[in-house]
Residue, then its C-alpha position, 0 to 999 in steps of 0.5 A: m499500500k502506498k504511503e499516501n493511502i496509508e496516511d489517508k486510512i490512518k486519518e480516517m481511523i483516527e476521525n472514527i475513534r475521535p468522538y469516543l475520546n471527546m466523550d471523556g474530554g480528550d482528543i487525538e491529533y495525527v502528526k505523521y506516519e514514518d518508518n511504519y510508525v504512526y505519530i500522534k498527540l493525545t490532548g485534553a483529558c487523554e494527555f494525563c490519563l493513566g490509561q493512555d498506553s492501553t488506549i493506544n496499544d490495546g485499542l488503537l494499534k490493534m484496530m489499525q494493524e487489522e487494516i494496515p499490517e505494515i504499522k509497527g506501532i503508535i508513538n504519542i508525542p507529549i505536548 
């Protein structure tokens, strides 16, 4: 899959989970896709949430890898 197509799919998936994070006062921002890693920023309530590793690894990463197996991981960039 081309990088542009992967980025479009990643952005679409992020938009699909955004409302769930918003319900808890948080948000997610796409930063970039590089070397098979997705870079994001968790903001709002998600920025300081103790469960952010679980949200990223058990939720978002698994969901993305089902659609895009090339993804090796997700890196949260602190603000």
